[in-house]
N, C-alpha and C positions, 0 to 999 in steps of 0.2 A: 219125796219125788223131786225130780229135777226141775229147777225153775224155768218158767215159760218165758222165752225172750219177748220183749214188747214188739207189737206189730209196728212195722214202719209206717209213718204218716204218709198219706198219699201226696204225691208231688204236686206242688202248686202250679197252675198253668202259667207259662211265661207270658208277660205282657206283650200284646201285639205291637209291632214296631209302628211308629208314627208314619202316617201316610204323607209323603212329600209329593205335592203336585208339581207338574212342570211349571216353569215360571209364568207363562201366559194364563194357564188355568188358575194358578194360585192368585195372580193379580186380579183376575176378573171372576173370582169365586162368588157364588150366589150370596146376595145381601151385602156384599162389600160396598163400602163408601169410598169413593175416589175423589181426589182433588187434582185438578189439572190446570196448568197455565199454558194455553195453546200457543200464545205468542210470547213465550219467554225470550226467544230471539227471533225477531221478525226478519225475513229474508227480502221480500218485495211485496209491495201493495200498490194497487192502481184504482183510483176512483174516490169515492166518498171518504172523508177523513174526519175531522173534528166533529163530534156529535152535534147535530142540529144546526151546523154552521152554514151548510150548503157549499162548503169548499171541497174541491177535489184536488188530488195530488198524486204524483208518482213518488213513491217512497222506497228507498233501498236501504236496508239495514235498520238500525235503531234510529228512527227519524225523530229528532228533537230539535229545539231551537230556543233561543232566548225570547222569541216572539217576532211577529204574531204567531199564534199557535196553530199548527197544522199537523196533528198527530192523532193516532187512533188508540183509545185506551187499551191496556193489556190487562184483562180482567180474569181472575181465576173462576173455574166452574167446579161445582160439586155435583157428582152423579152417583146414583145407587144402581147396582147390578141386580137385575131380576132375570135369572136364567141366562140367556144369551143376549138379553136386551138391557139397555141402560136408560134411566130417566133422570134429568137434572137441569141445571141452569145456573144463573147468577143474577145478582142485582148490583146496580151502581148508582151512586148519588153523590153530588157535590154541590155545596152552596157557598157562595162568596159573600163576605160582609165587609163594608167599610173600605174606603179608598178616597183619594181626592178626585177632583173633577176631570183629570186629564188621562186617567188610566186607559180608557178605551182606545186611544190612539198611541199609547205608549208601549209598543210591542212588548216591553219587558214583562208585563204581568197580566194581560187581558186573558179572560177565560170565562166560558159560559157556565151557568148553573143549570143542572138538569137532574132528572131521576129516570132510571131505566131498569127494565126487567127483561130477562131472557130465559126462555124455556126450550128444552130440546130433548129429543129421543134418539137413541142410537142402537146399533146392533154390533155384536162382537163376532168377527169372523176369523178364527185362528188359522194361521198359515203354517206354523211350525211350533216347536216348543217355546221359542222366544219371540216370534213375530205374529202380529195380528193386524187385520184391517178393522178400523173403527169408524164407520161413517155416521153422520148425524143429520137430522132434519129438525128445524125449529123455527122460532120467531122471536123478534126483539121489538119492544115498544119503548120509545123514549119520549119524555115530555119536558120542555123547557121550564125552568123555574124563574127566569128573568128574561133579559133581552137576548133572544136567539133568532137566527134566521128562520127557523121552523118552530112553530108552537109544539108540534108533535110529529113523530114519524114512526111507522111500523115497517119492519123488514122481514122478509123470509130468509132464513139462513140455511145453508147447506155446506157440508164439508166432508172430507174423507181424510182420515189420519192413519198413517202406518205406525204401529206401536212396536218398539224393541224393548222387551222386558229384561232389565238388568238382573232382577230376581223376582220373587213373588210380592215384593212391596214397592218397587219403583221401576220407572221406565222412562225412556226418551221417545218423543213422537215427532213425526214430520207429516205435514199435511197441507192441503190446498183448501181454500174456502171462498164462498161467494155470499154477499149480502145483497138481496134484491128488494128495493123499496116497493111496497104494495099499497101504502096509504101515507099521505103527507099533508099536513095542515100548515100553511105558511103563516107567519106572524101577521096580524092585522095592522094596517096602517090607516091613517085618516085622509080621505079624499076631500078636497075643497068642494063645497056644495053650491058655489056660485054667489053666495051672499057675503057680506062683510061683517057678520055677527060672530065670526070665530067658530061657528058650528061646522061639524064635519061628519062624514058618513064612513064608518069603518068598513073596509072591504078586504076580503082575503086575497093574498097573492096567488098566482098560479103555482102549481107544484111541478112544473116542467123541469126545474133544475135538479130534482132529486136524481141521483145516479147510483149505479151499482158499485160494489167494492169487491175487487178480486185480490186475493192475497195468498202467500205461501210463507210458512214459518216453521221453526223448530220449537217443541214444547217440552214440558216436564210433566210427569204423571206420578202420583203416589197413592197407595191404598191406606186408608185409615183403619178399617175393620173388615172382617174379624181380625183376631190377633195374629201375630207372627208365628212361624214355626217354633216349636218349644225351646230350642237352644237359644235363638235370638231373643225370644220373649223373656227368658230367664235372665239374660245379660242385661236387658233393659230395666229389670226390676232392681238391679243393684243401685241403691240410692246414691252411692258416692263414687260410682265408676265413671271416670272421665272417658271421653272419646279416645280411641287409640291414636297414637302418633300416625301421621300420614292421612288421616281422615279428611276428605275434601267436602266442604260445605258449599254446595252449588245452588244458586237461587236467583231471584230477581229482587235486588235491593231497591228500597224506597217504593215498593209496590203498595204497601199499606200506608194510607194517609188519612188518619182519623181526625186529626186536628193540626192545623199549621197557622203560623203567623209569619208574614213576610214584610220586611221594610226595605224598600229599594230607593236609593238616592241617586239622582242623575244631575250632574253639573256640566253643562255645556260650555266649551271654550268660547271666549268672546271673540267676535270678529275684529279685525284691525280697525281701530278708531271707534269702536262701539263700546258701550258700557258692558260690564261683566254680566253674564246671564245669571238670573237667580237660580238657586238650587231648588229642585223639585223632588218631593218625597211622596212615595206611595205606600200606604198601609193597607194590607189585605189580610184578612183572616178567612180560613176555609174550614168547613166541617164536611166529612164524608166517610167513605169506607176505603176506597182505593184511589190511587193517583190517576186522574183522568186527563191530565194536562200535558205531560211530557215536556215541561218547560225546564230548561237548564237554569241553574246548575244542579237542581234537585229532582231531575227526571228519573223514572225507573230505569235500571240498567242491569245487565248481566253481572253477577257477582260470584266470586270464588275465593274461599279462604282455606288454608291448610292448617291442621292441628299439629303443633310441634311442642316438645317438652311437656306432653300430657295435658296442659291446661292453656297454653298460649296459642294464638292464631296469628297468621301472617297471610295477607292477601290484599284484595281490593275489588273495585268495580270498574267497568269500562264500557264504553259504547261508542259507535261511530255510525253515521248514516247520512244519506243524501235525500233531499226533498226538492221536487220541482212542482210548484203549485200551478194549478190550471184555473181557468175561469169556471164559474158555477155551472155553465151549460155545456161544457165539453169534458170528455173523459180523458183524452190524451193531452198532455201539455204542449202548448205552442213552443216553437223554437226560441221565441223572445221572452218566454216566462222566466222569472227569476229562479236561480238554482242555489240552494243553500246546503252547505256541507258543515256538519256539526259533529264534534267529538268530545269525549270527556274521559278522564282517568282519575281514580281515587284510590291511591295506595293507603294501607292502614295496618295497624297491629292491635291486638286485643287479648283478652284472657277469658276463656270459657270455663267457669267455675261451677261444678255441680252443687245444687242445693239439697234436692231430694229426688226421688225417682221421677225421671223424665223431665225435670226442671232444672235449668241452669241460669246463671247470670252471665251476660256477655258485654262488658264495657269495651268500647273500641275508640281509638283516636287515629286521625289521619288527615290527609290533605286532599283537596279536590281542585283539579284544573279543568276548566271547560272552555271551549272556543267554538264559535260558529262564524262562517264566512259566506256571504251571499254575493253572487255575481249578478249584476244588473247592467243592462245596456245603457241606461241613462247616467249612472254614477260610477260605473266600474265595480270593483270589489269593495265591500264594506264588511267590517267584522266586529265581533264582541268577544272579549275574553274575561275570565273571572278566576280568581284563586282564593280559597277559603280554608280555614282550619276547622275540622269537623270532629264532633264527639257524639257518641251514642252510649246509652245504658239500657241494653235490651234484656228482657226476660225471655228465655228460649224454652219453649214447650215442645217435646217430641211426641207426635201423635203415634208413630211407630218407630222401628229401628231406623227408618229412612227419612220420614217426613218430619219437618219441624217448622214452627212459627216463631218468629222473633218480633217482639213488640216492646216499645219503650220510648222515652224522651230522646230527642236529638237536638243539637245545636250546630249551626254553621255560621262562623264568624268570618266576615270578608277581610281579606288582607289587602288586595288591590284588584282593580278591574277597570275596563274601558270599553266604550262602544262608539259606534259611528251612527248618528241619527240622520235620517233622510228628511230634508226640509226644502221647501220651495219659497225662496225669498219673495217678498211682496213686489209685484210688478214684473216678475220674471216668469217665463214659461218653462224654465228648466229647473229640475231638481238638483240638489247638491248634498254632499254628506259632510257632517260636521262632527269632530271629535268631542267626546264627553266622558268624564269620569263616571264609573258605575260601581256602586257598592250595594250588595244584596245580603241582608241579614235574615236568617231563617231559624225559627224555633218551631218544634212540632212534636207530635205524638204519632209515631208510625213504626214501620218496620219492614220485614221481608218474609216471603215464603221460600222454602228450599228443600233440598235433599241432602243427606249425608251419604257419601259414597266411599 
């Protein structure tokens, strides 16, 4: 008999193609974890500034200074997507240890210690494949850990952010926000009780000085989970794959501030015919999570680096801003209020060397130039400048193909610097400025959050 040909095996079903969501839907997919820096680049702010200080200011751009401090912390938020809603928040804490007795009036380094927590809820309103409106409503509570103008303060927070999705893993945002004080406890002072025994009666201050804060800013947004689309996820898993040439690492440098030590030395020039002024040194150590000070030359600032030659990076950080400080009881600054203009630039070069999947080392070396100039009616323009040699040794962890965290030791060695101190000579009713040499050494454990584009 003729041989019977074998039966053809049934055709295997073709795998279904991966579903690729539009960028906004992929970014805000259900159960996704989002990390955002709403004030990656501040545009304008009016009202309450340094936490628990009672100070108000008009701030344009990246408001920083050598001191006294009048800036608003730029804190990252973590949110979880639940359907069309989001729930999240942030925490902030900073504690300062050790210094000599003059730092409170030494604008170079003063800073309050405090703890704060913020919770918020939001809703995602898609406008197109790449645009969405993301408003939030929440509350923030802060409590001072030392000498602050307010012992505690609670704000109601509301904002509305327009999200532009670069892809399903990263976005740029623009938004306006308002922080409204709803409960304030002033620091207690001692009121003389009419006797000469030294006894006193603690009384609370009035809370009338607490004011609102209105702001507008550009921010960064990244998704941590679930995973990327398959082709990008596979590329991420290559343990030795460097970032492609031309990749831009965009973020906020010096945002993470886990541990830092600062040694500032001020030597004032002697007046004609007077003995030389003694050198004053300030030693300050801080422990926290994020930089809450905004004090030059190590303030958080917008950062951009470009990958060249597969493993090398060239770039830097820069910031510029203007601050006009008001009195505690007024929102808008008076025409006679001091105006400070501060800017910094920090060019650098580094090498981004992959270790294993999603983890690289990133040593960097560069220079920082920082300058601030304050215009006062009584003394005219007074300024401070600082130049330092900087080095970092960061460990870079990529949460997704876009988001990364860089953390490691840093050192900033002063090369030269100078400042003008405001003093009021004994017996005189007029203030004057005096030149002084300024040297600021900084050692720390910190880093940055950013996106790779």
